[in-house]
C-alpha positions as CSV (number, residue, x, y, z in Angstrom):
1,M,36.1,20.3,12.0
2,H,39.3,19.5,13.8
3,I,40.2,16.0,15.0
4,S,43.0,16.1,17.6
5,G,43.8,12.4,17.8
6,P,43.1,8.8,16.7
7,Q,40.7,8.2,19.6
8,E,38.5,11.2,18.5
9,F,38.7,9.9,14.9
10,K,37.5,6.4,16.0
11,T,34.7,8.0,18.0
12,L,33.6,10.1,15.1
13,I,33.5,7.0,12.8
14,R,31.5,5.0,15.4
15,H,29.0,7.8,15.8
16,G,28.6,8.1,12.0
17,L,28.1,4.4,11.6
18,F,25.6,4.3,14.5
19,I,23.6,7.2,13.0
20,G,23.6,5.6,9.5
21,I,22.4,2.2,10.9
22,L,19.8,3.9,13.0
23,C,18.4,5.8,9.9
24,V,18.3,2.6,7.9
25,A,16.4,0.8,10.7
26,V,13.9,3.6,11.2
27,L,13.3,4.2,7.5
28,G,13.0,0.5,6.9
29,R,10.1,0.2,9.4
30,V,8.0,2.6,7.4
31,G,7.2,0.2,4.5
32,V,6.7,-3.1,6.5
33,A,2.9,-2.6,6.9
34,H,2.1,-4.7,3.8
35,S,3.3,-8.2,3.0
36,G,5.2,-8.6,-0.2
37,P,7.2,-11.6,-1.4
38,C,10.2,-10.8,0.7
39,T,8.9,-8.5,3.5
40,A,10.1,-11.0,6.1
41,Q,13.6,-11.1,4.7
42,I,13.8,-7.3,4.6
43,A,12.7,-7.1,8.2
44,Q,15.3,-9.7,9.2
45,I,18.1,-7.8,7.5
46,E,17.0,-4.6,9.1
47,R,17.0,-6.3,12.6
48,Q,20.5,-7.6,11.9
49,I,21.7,-4.1,10.9
50,S,20.1,-2.5,13.9
51,V,22.1,-4.7,16.3
52,I,25.5,-4.2,14.6
53,T,27.9,-2.6,17.1
54,P,29.3,0.5,15.5
55,G,33.0,0.4,14.9
56,P,35.7,0.2,12.2
57,E,35.0,-3.5,11.6
58,S,31.2,-3.1,11.1
59,G,28.7,-1.4,8.9
60,P,28.6,-1.2,5.1
61,T,31.7,-2.1,3.2
62,A,33.0,-1.1,-0.2
63,P,35.9,-2.4,-2.3
64,Q,39.3,-1.1,-1.5
65,S,40.3,1.8,-3.8
66,V,43.6,2.1,-5.6
67,G,44.6,5.0,-3.4
68,A,44.2,2.8,-0.3
69,Q,47.0,0.5,-1.7
70,L,49.6,3.3,-1.8
71,H,50.8,2.5,1.8
72,R,49.8,5.9,3.2
73,E,47.5,6.6,6.1
74,P,44.1,7.8,4.8
75,T,43.0,11.3,5.6
76,P,39.9,11.8,7.7
77,G,38.2,13.2,4.7
78,A,39.0,10.1,2.6
79,V,37.7,7.8,5.3
80,E,34.5,9.9,5.7
81,H,34.0,9.8,1.9
82,A,34.4,6.0,1.7
83,E,32.0,5.6,4.6
84,R,29.4,7.8,3.0
85,M,29.7,5.8,-0.3
86,A,29.4,2.5,1.4
87,N,26.3,3.7,3.4
88,K,24.8,5.1,0.2
89,D,25.3,1.8,-1.7
90,A,23.9,-0.3,1.2
91,D,20.9,2.1,1.7
92,A,20.2,2.0,-2.1
93,A,20.2,-1.8,-2.1
94,L,17.7,-2.0,0.7
95,E,15.5,0.6,-1.0
96,R,15.6,-1.4,-4.2
97,A,14.5,-4.4,-2.2
98,R,11.6,-2.5,-0.6
99,K,10.4,-1.2,-4.0
100,A,10.6,-4.6,-5.6
101,D,8.8,-6.1,-2.6
102,A,6.0,-3.5,-2.9
103,A,5.8,-4.3,-6.6
104,G,5.6,-8.0,-5.9
105,D,8.8,-8.7,-7.8
106,A,10.4,-11.5,-5.7
107,A,13.4,-12.1,-8.0
108,L,14.5,-8.4,-8.0
109,C,13.8,-8.2,-4.3
110,M,16.0,-11.2,-3.5
111,A,18.8,-9.8,-5.7
112,A,18.7,-6.5,-3.9
113,L,18.7,-8.2,-0.5
114,A,21.7,-10.3,-1.6
115,E,23.5,-7.1,-2.5
116,A,22.6,-5.5,0.9
117,R,23.8,-8.7,2.7
118,R,27.1,-8.4,0.8
119,L,27.6,-4.8,1.6
120,Y,26.8,-5.2,5.3
121,D,28.8,-8.5,5.4
122,I,25.8,-10.4,6.7
123,K,25.8,-14.1,6.1
């Protein structure tokens, strides 16, 4: 894949975020048929995620790496990797919440939701 400029790079990132958010929203709707101890909270986070406008300031976040502190521009591959890792972590937190909800474990569900909120920077 060849990226010819910063605008194409930003567009690529926005599209990737949008697709990731859409997948989370669609997959999250599958398990909402029952009512567990935090089903409503899971649905609320999924709604919040679904309305996030894709862009460099939105979507899942991850801690800054040591490499990011070396005062160099990141390569497109490094940005893509960081985005995949943040999406993976956020998706995993929501999946843990869904499983805990299905098992009736309110404490574990709320902890997983807190992690998902942190990763998505949702208050």
